[in-house]
C-alpha positions in Angstrom: -84.5 101.3 13.1 -84.9 102.7 16.5 -87.8 102.2 18.8 -89.1 105.4 20.4 -91.6 104.9 23.2 -94.2 107.4 24.2 -92.0 108.9 27.0 -89.3 109.7 24.4 -91.7 111.1 21.8 -93.5 113.2 24.4 -90.2 114.6 25.7 -89.2 115.6 22.2 -92.7 117.2 21.5 -92.5 119.2 24.8 -88.9 120.3 24.3 -88.3 120.5 20.5 -88.0 124.3 20.6 -84.7 124.0 22.6 -83.1 122.8 19.3 -85.3 124.2 16.5 -86.6 127.7 15.9 -90.1 126.4 15.3 -92.0 123.1 15.9 -91.0 120.3 13.6 -93.7 117.9 15.0 -97.2 118.3 16.3 -98.1 114.7 17.2 -96.4 111.6 18.5 -96.5 110.1 15.0 -94.8 113.2 13.5 -92.2 113.1 16.3 -91.5 109.5 15.6 -91.1 110.1 11.9 -88.8 113.1 12.5 -86.6 111.2 15.0 -86.3 108.2 12.7 -85.4 110.5 9.8 -82.6 112.2 11.7 -81.5 108.9 13.4 -81.9 110.2 16.9 -80.4 108.0 19.6 -81.8 107.1 23.0 -79.2 106.2 25.7 -79.7 104.9 29.2 -77.5 107.2 31.3 -75.4 110.3 31.6 -72.3 108.3 30.9 -73.7 106.9 27.7 -74.3 110.5 26.5 -70.7 111.2 27.1 -69.6 108.0 25.4 -71.8 108.9 22.4 -70.1 112.2 21.9 -66.7 110.7 22.3 -67.5 108.0 19.7 -68.7 110.8 17.4 -65.2 112.3 17.7 -66.1 115.4 19.7 -63.3 116.7 21.8 -64.6 116.6 25.3 -61.4 117.7 26.9 -62.2 120.4 29.4 -66.0 120.0 28.8 -67.9 119.5 31.9 -70.6 116.8 32.1 -73.4 119.3 32.9 -72.5 121.4 29.9 -72.7 118.4 27.6 -76.0 117.3 29.2 -77.4 120.8 28.6 -76.5 120.9 24.9 -79.4 121.8 22.7 -79.3 118.4 21.0 -79.5 116.4 24.3 -83.0 115.9 25.8 -83.5 114.6 29.3 -86.4 112.2 29.1 -86.8 112.3 32.9 -86.4 108.6 33.7 -82.7 108.4 33.5 -82.6 108.1 29.7 -81.5 110.8 27.2 -82.5 111.5 23.6 -79.7 112.7 21.4 -80.5 114.3 18.0 -77.6 114.5 15.6 -77.4 117.8 13.7 
């Protein structure tokens, strides 16, 4: 089970519409439940985001780092960490 701190949960609440057509959570508790359900991952750096996608088997050949970091399922928490929501 993952631990999502308030910064992660608030980031998801504030930015969830970048990935979903309508809000899936209205509170920190709902955000935590949703993130646990879809097994969202928190990583500590840009490089870990890239490593995560490589481990998932995505072909990153020719993909630029900024493009990956701007993917809808990647959320910049703002403190150097990133939240990744698997589709």
